[in-house]
Structure formats: structure tokens, C-alpha cells
N, C-alpha and C positions, 0 to 999 in steps of 0.2 A: 496452204499451210500458213500459220501465223508468222509474222515477221519476228525474227529473233532480235531482241533489244541489243543495241550496241552502246557502249559508253565512250569509246574513243574512235577518232577518225581512222586510225590505222587498222582497226578491226574489220573494215570493209574490204581490205585488200586480200588477195589470195596469196598463199605461200609461194615463194619462188626462190631458187638458188642459182647464183651465177658462179661457176667454177673458174677461178682466176689462174690457179696453178694446183699442183698436187696437194699442197697444204693450206691454200688460201681460198676462201669462198666468201661471197657476199650474199646475204639473205635479206629478203623483204620482211619488214616488221609487221606482224599481224596479231600479236597477242601482248598483253600487259607484261607477261614474263619476258618476251623478246625485248620489250621497251625498256625493261630494267637494264638489260645489256647495253642498249642505246644510251641510257642515262649515265651509266657508270664508266663509260670509256674515258672521259676526261681525267679521272683519277689515275689511270694508267699513263696518259699523255703527260700529265703535270706532276707526277709523283716526286720528282726532284726539283720542282720549280717553287721557289719561296714567294713568288709574287702572285700566283694564281689564287683566285677566290672561288671556292666550290659553289656551284649553283644549288638552289633548293629543289629537292625532289618534288615537293608539292607544287611549286610554281611551274616547273616544266610539264609535269603531268597534267595540271589543270589546263594549260594552253592547248593540249591535244585532245581535250574532251570534245565530244560531238556538239555539245550545246554552247561551246565558246563562240561568241558572235562572229569572229573572224572567218570561221568555216562556212558561214552562210554564203560567202562569195569567194571561197578559196578551196583548193584541194591540194593534197600532198601525197608523197610516197616516201617512206623512211627505209634506209638501208643500213645494215651493220656488216662490217668486214670481220671475218674470223681467220686467225692464223693458228693452225694446230688446235682448232676449236676454242681458242681464246679470243674474246672481242678486242680488236685493236684499232678500229676506225668506224666512223659513222658519217652519214650525210642525209639531209632531207631535201628532196626536190619539191618545190612549192610553186603553185600558180595562184596569183591573186587577180581574179577577173575584174575587180574594181580598179586595180592598178593598170590593167591593160586599157581600160576606158580612158584613164587619165593620161597615159603616155602615148596612146594610139599605136602601140607596137605589140607584137606577140613576145613579151618578155617573161621568162620564167626565172625563178630564183634557185640557187643552192644555198642552204643554210645549215645551222647546227653542226657545222663541219668540225670534226676532231679526228686526228690520226697520229699514230706513232710515226717516228721518222723513217718511213719506208715508202719510197717513191712509187713502187709497183702497186702497193695497196691504195695509196692516195689517188693515183691516176685511175685505178679501177673504180673507186668510189665516185669520183667526179664523172667518169664515163657512164656509170649506171644512172646518175642523176640526169645527165645530158640525154641519154636514150629515152628515158621516161618523158622528159620535157618535149623531145622531138616527136614522140608518139602522140602528144597532145597538141601538135601543130605549133609549138613555140619555135621561134627562129633566132632568138637571142637568149643567152644565159647570163644573168647578173649574180654577183655574190662576193663574199658571203652576206646574205641578208636572211635572217632567221624569221621569215614570214613578214614581220613588220620592222620598219627601220628603227623604231624606238626600242626594240628588244636587243638589238645589237647588229652592227653592220661593219664590214670591212675586216681585213687582216691587218694586224698591227705591223707597220713598216718602220716606225720610229718610236722610241720610248719604251724599251723592253725592261728597263731596270727599275721599275716602280710598280707598286700594287695598284690595280685599277680602282677608281672611285666608284661609289654607288651608281648602279645602272650602266657602268662602263664594262668593256670587254677586254680580253687579253688573248693573245695567240703567240705561239713560238715563232722564232725567226725563220725556221725552215719552211713554214707555210708559203713564204714568198717564192721559194724555189718550186713548190708544187704548182703554184699558179703559172709560173713561167713555163715549166715543162708541159703543162696542159694546153699551152698556147693562148692563155688569157692575157688581155691588155687592160690598162687602167681605164676605168669608167669614171670614177669620182674619188677624190680624197676628202676625208673628214678630219678636221684638226682640233686639237685641244691645247689650252694654254695653262701654264703653271703660274700661280700668283703667290708670291712670298709675303705672307701677312706679318712677318717680323719687321718689314719695312714700313715707313709711314705711308699713309694714303696720299697720293700725289695732290699737291695743292690745286692743280687745275681741276681735278675731280670735285674737290670740296667747293671750289668757287662756282662751278657749274651747278652743283646741287643747291647751293644757297640762292643763286640767281633764279633758278627754276621755281623754288618755293616762294620766293618773293613775287613771282609773276602769277601766283595763285594755284600752283600745283600742290596738292596735299598727299603725303605718303602715309599710309596707315597699314596696320597689320591685318592679316587674314582673320576674319571673325569666325572661329570654330563653332560658336554658339548659334550662329545663323548659317549653318553649313549648307542647307538646301538652297537658300537664296544666293549665297556666294557661288555655288556651283552653277546655278542657272546662267548668270552673266558670264562666268569664266568659260564655260563650255562654248557659249555662243561666240565669245571673243576669240577663243582658241581656234575654232573652226574657220572664222573669217580671216584672221590675221596670218594664219599659216598656210592659206590656200596656195600661195605662190612659192612655198619652200620646197626644196628638193626632198623627194620621198613622200610628199603629201598625197594622200588618197582620200577622197570624199567618202565618209562612212557615216552610218547613223549615230546619233548621240549615245545610244546604249553601248556601242562598241568603243567609243572614246572613253566612256566611263570604265569599261573593262580594261582598256589599255593602261590607264593610269591608276588602276586599283582604287577607284573612287570610294568604294565601300570601306576600304582600309585607310584611305587618305584622311578621313576624319580623325583617326588616331595617330597616323604617322606624320601628318603635316606639322611643321614647326611654325607656328604663327609669326614668330619674330623673323623668320627667314622666307616667309611667303608675303611679299609686300604688294600693296595695291596703290596705284597712282590714281588720284581723283581730281577732277575739275568740276566745280559747282556740285560737289557731292555725288558725281557720277563716275564710275570706273572707266578709265581711258587707257589703262595699261597695268601690267603685272610683272613681277620678277619672282620666280619660284626657285628657291635654293633649299638645300638640305644638308644636315650633318652627314659626314661620310660614314654611314653605318657599316660599310664594308670592313672597317677596322674591327668591328665586333663580329660580323657575319663570317669573316675569314676563319674564325676559330670554331664555328659550329659544324663544319664538315657536311654541309648540305642538309642538316636536320634542324627544323624549327618547331619542335614540340614545346611542351610546357617548360622543360628545362632550358631550351633554347631561348624562349621568350624571357625567362627569368634572367638569363645571362645578358641579353640585350638591355633590359631595363637596368641591370646592375652596372654594366660597363659603359653605358652610353655617356656617362660623366667623364670617361677617359678619352672620348673622341676629340681629336685636335685638328681635324681637317674638315673642310666644307666643300660643297660642289654647287656651282651656279648651273642650274638645270636648263630652264627655258625662260624666255622673256617675250612678251608680246605687247605691242603698243598700237593703238588705232592709227591708221594711215594719216588721218588728219592732224595728228599730234607728233608725228615723227620729225626728227631733225631739230627738236627744241630742247634737247638735253635731258629729257625725262628718263631715258634709259640710264644715263650717267647718274642722275639723281638717285634712282633706285639702287644702282650698283654701289653708290657711296654709302647708303644706309645699310646695305647688306655687308659691305666690308667693315663698317663700324661695329655691327653686331657680332660678326665673326671675331674681330679683334677683341671685343669686350669679353668674349667667351674664352679667350686664350688660344684660339686656333692659330697654328703656325703657318698653314698654307691652304690653298684652295685650288680647285680645277675649274676652268672656265671653258665650257664646251661639252660635247663636241659641236663643231660648226662646219657647215658646208664650205669648202675652200673658196667657192665663188661668192659667199656672203660677205662682201667687203665691209659693210656697215658693222656687222657683228664682230668681225675680226678686229676692226679698229677700236671697237668698244672694249674688247678684251685687252688690247695693247694699251689703251688709255689708262686703265686701272693698274698697269704694271705687269700685265701678263706676258709670259715668254712662251713661244711655241715649243712644246715638248713632246707631243704625241701626234702621230699621223696614222690614220686607218685608211686603207685602200679598198675600195669596192672595184672588183674586176668585171670584165665582160668578155663574152666569146660568141661569135656567130656559130649557130648550130644548124 
């Protein structure tokens, strides 16, 4: 018989129901209709939370497509919990086989976790993820990690009283109790710093920037008109300079392009906030920052059609927050103030626009150099995300 075409990775799974109690069950996602239940659960969890930013349907749906490069080396199973036939919780169990090669351990992830404040349901969801990972010979469970670290990692354990910035994540305080009751322990903390842009840029930062430029370092804007050429050196530098960072997994260039939405980046990138450091006209570092589009996205309720795009274009002038996303500097040039120099120019541009604050991070808690760089520009620790682990 001819093979039936599949569009999404969850369509390869077989239906299965786990009966938790008389009115609670957990179902394996196998159809797009089921997946809509999976997607819509956060609206129930955060219905009274003024800080949460709804995710985009198209973005989540596209990630689980069979032709998404991530699934060439990963597999997953998605679960939804129903109480009285109403979806109230979800979790994805994920195995990234390239990550296993990197860490040398049989580590599986749980991710995309959302659940109403019901311990019985939360524990049942986490147990369903654990059982599937165990069946695939995993011996450790880490999470929440939604497949890739850059999509979102960790439960929020500090900083619940503010809206997450673009590419940031949010979770309710009671998730910490779920982790504790499930017997999970801390694996890694990720931290973020708040920068008050109403304050002057520290003189030490300006002084370092001027000295750096006097020594031959040139800071320029990303050239959107030479997009392909810019991407060629940037992808190569990104892959090399982040190879020793927590969560890094060696993957093909095509997947890195999909991770950062390179096709869309041509239009989303803000050249004045994507800075390139050069020596002798050769790129030796970059600082990528963005306006906080979450200030606009928050009002779109997960829908980015023609009307949504129009709203973004119209209201982006009202954005008054920025986010320092990632910075990379070739090892040969580290420790020379080049990162501070790029941060200085980024701060100057954000202040010129009238931004009142910015987020610096997230940063692996063990990355002392990056944490000191955030503190040097006036950043104050204000958010902590915790990734948990459990022997299974």
C-alpha cells in the first residue's frame, strides 16, 4: 500500500488514553484537531494573568511540521490532559539525538508544559512524559526545554511581575511546586538583567568604547542590502563562538537558519540594533538586539494575519523597550573591551529612540563574563529561569 503523506510529526503516533481518575484522562496527540487543544491550553492557564504574551499559532504549528529540520535528529510525543473533557494541561516529551552526542548522556526533555493549578494533573502529565522517555532508554529527564534551548527553557522562579520580552518565556509561580512534588532538582539557572535606560550610560562604558575604537575597532550596522553575504560570515561565527555554551548542539547550517527565522530576519532585523565589530574590515564580533515587539504581540492574541501585521507596523513606533539578544566575539579578540564597545553603541541607540528600559539576557548562570558585562552597563538581576532534572 502507498505511504500516507504526513504533515506533522505527531501524526505518526498511535492514539492512546491514560485514565488518571474518573474525570481526568491524558491523551496522546495524533491529529491536527488534537493539536489545537494542545495549543489553546495556555489561554486557560493564563486567563487572569496580565503579564503573559500569547504565542502565535503559526509559529508553534510550523515547529511540529515533519519537514522542520529539527526533526531530522529528534522525536517527540505530545500529551494533553482533559478534565471533564476540557483540555487543562499539556506536555511534550522530546529526544534530541544530536544533543545526546554532545552531552554523552541519555537525556530526554519535557517541554511545552502548561497546566492549570492542579497537582494531580501536573504529576500525571510529567509522569506520562517520563514513561515515554524511559521507553526510549533515556535515563535523565531535563526541562522544561521545548525542543531547543532558544525556544524557551526553564520555569520562572524570580521576576513574576513583568511582561516577558521578545523571545522570552513566562510561567506561573505554582509550577515550582509541581517540579518539587515530582522530585526534580535544579540542573541549571538562566538569568536576565534589567537595564534602566533613563539613567546615564556609565562613564566607564563610554571610556572603554572610545579606547576600543581608538585601537582600530570599527563598529558598523548590519547591512541588509548585502543580506546573503552578511549571513555567511554570521552563521559561521555563531557556530564557532557558541560551541562551548550551555545548551549548544552542533547542527547543520540549514537548521540554524530555521532556528533564527533567517528568511524572516531580512525584514525583522533592525540594522541599528544589529551591530558588527570589525578589525581591518573583517568581522570579529557582533551584538544582536531587537525592539521588544512583545509590547505589540501581546495584543494580537496569537494571530498574525494581515490585520496583525498591520497592527505591528502601526504600533511599533510605540515600543519603548529593547532586548539584548546575543553577542559573539572571536576568541582571539575577547577581553579587549569589544563587547562593552558594542553594548555602548546599542545603549546609545536605544536611548536615542526614547526606550525607557531593556533586558540583557538570558545568560547561563555560569557565564561569568557575560554576567559581568550586563552588570557593567547598569543591569540589575531581575529574572531567573530554572531548568530541572530528574533521574528516570
